[in-house]
N, C-alpha and C positions, 0 to 999 in steps of 0.2 A: 520390339514385340517378339516374344519367343514362339518359334514354329512348333506346332504340335505334330508329333509323329505317331501314327497309329500302327501298332505292331500286330496285335491280335484281333482279327475280325471274326465274328461268330460264323460258324459253318452255315453255308446255304443248304436248305433242305435238298436232299438228293446227293449231296457231296460227301456222304459219309464214307470214310475209309473202310473198305471191306477187309475183314480179318481172314487172311488166306488159310491160317491154321484151322479156323472154324469151318471154312469151306471144305477143306480136306477131311475133317472129322465127320462132316455131314455126308460127304460122298462115301465115306467108309460105312455109314449106316445103310446106304442104298446098295452098295456093291454086292453083298451076299444074295440079294434078290435077283440081281442081274446075272450073277454067276450061276445061280441055280438053273436059269434058263439058257446057259451057255454063252452069256455075254459078259461084258465088263465095261467100265468107264474109267477115264483118267482125266485129271485136270491139266489143261494146256496153259491157261493163264487167267488172271483176273485183271480186268481193265475197265475203268470208268463205271464200275458197278455191275458189269456183265461178267459172268463166269463162262469161260470158253472150255468146252469139254470135247473129248473124242470118245466114241463108242467102238467096241471091238466085238469080235466073235459073232454070235447069233444075232446081236443087236443090229449089225450092219445088214441092211436089206430086209429087216423085219418090218412088216406092215404097221406094227404098233409103236414104232420108234417115236413118232410125234406125240402120241398119247403118253408114252413113258416119260419123255422129256418134259412135256407141258404139265401133266397132272401128277407126275411123280418127282422127278429131279428138280425142276424149276419151282414147283409149289413148296417142296420141303426146304430148298435153299432160301427162298424168299421169306419163308416163315421163321427159319431158325438163324439166319445170318443177316444182321442189320446191314442195310446198304445195297443188298443184291437187287438189281432191277430186272434181271432176266438171265437166261442161259442161251449160249450160242453153241450150236453143234458145228464142230470143225471136222469135215470128212478127210480121209487120207489124201484127197486131191486138192485140198486147200480151200474148198468152197465152204461158206458159212451159212447157217440157217438159224434165225432167232426163235426162241421159245419162251 
């Protein structure tokens, strides 16, 4: 009897490979608005559907950073980039916060 070997399994929902170039292009759409207020954003990494970003300038210490990340950055990334589950803010001291 011949042994059957399965090579291609269908992707499991939520296991979509996130296109890093599309993430960068989407962050480039947001960047001018942040820079207008004296801040900036950069991509740290993309891992398991989560986009890790770092904020700079006036964004650090801003009381609205949570709203900016949740209703701005995360919402746009999840809308425009298939497979993005959320955004993780990485501060300069290595701590992470999910949005």
